[in-house]
C-alpha positions, 0 to 999 in steps of 0.5 A, a space after each residue: 568387291 561389291 558396292 556394299 563392301 566398297 562402302 564399308 572399306 571406304 568408311 573404314 579408311 576414313 575412320 582409321 585415318 581419323 582415329 588410328 587403328 587402336 582407337 577405331 572400333 567397329 561401331 565407328 566404322 558402321 556409323 561412318 558407313 551408315 549401316 548396322 554393326 551386324 552388317 559390318 560384322 557380316 561382311 568383316 568379322 573384325 577390325 583387323 579383317 576390314 583393315 586388311 581389306 582397306 590396305 588391299 584395296 588402297 594398293 590396288 587402286 594405286 596400282 591401277 592408276 599408276 599402270 594406266 598412266 604408265 601405259 601413256 608414258 615413254 620415259 622411265 623417269 616420268 614413270 618414276 615420277 608417277 609412281 612417287 606422286 601416286 605412291 609414296 608421296 600420296 601415302 606420306 600425305 595421307 598418313 601425315 594428315 592423320 591426327 593419329 599418324 604413328 598409330 595408323 602406321 603401327 597398326 598397319 604394320 602389325 595387322 596388315 603385314 601380309 598385305 603389305 608384303 604382297 603389295 611389295 612383291 607386286 610393285 617389285 614385279 611391275 618395276 622389274 618389267 619396267 626396268 627390263 624394258 628401259 635399262 640399257 643393255 649391260 647397265 647395272 639395273 639390266 644386270 639384276 632387274 629384280 634387285 633394282 626394282 626391289 630397291 626402287 620400291 623399298 627405298 621410296 616406300 621407306 624414305 618417309 621414315 625419320 624424315 623430319 618434314 615433307 621437303 626432306 622426304 621429297 629430297 630423298 625421292 629426288 636423290 633416289 630417282 637420280 641414283 636409279 636413272 644412273 643405274 639404268 645407263 650402261 
């Protein structure tokens, strides 16, 4: 992604968080980016296109940061903590900081569902490799690394739903960590 498109996507991310998806306009994004509306339309033909680009860019940034840190960590427990902190907890905090949190979530799910499915598949592959490397031979996790990886990602990403507060969400992640680490032992 070139510098101009990064600036446009960064501006879109700010505006989507501020107004939600349904209330955001291309004019809002162009104004935030400091460009003419036509410049924005030349790069992204619709609000939906730039939202999808923002989801892809956000996921790629998280993947890059998590995998960079994982390369320096030895324990699977530490790797889970890193992912939880930079992934689900960060995502939760970002959405909760938006005055239009429900609209932001609904818009992302309805417009960027394909990008979210691609992210899910990517995270599952990353976790599969980590589980294969760290699970004890014969352990439940080692017997089906892909299903365990899918469980880790799906459960951690969805733990925020219906959580009445951040503490409940964090408790769910701690329980997930305990369960997954138990599955890693023979």
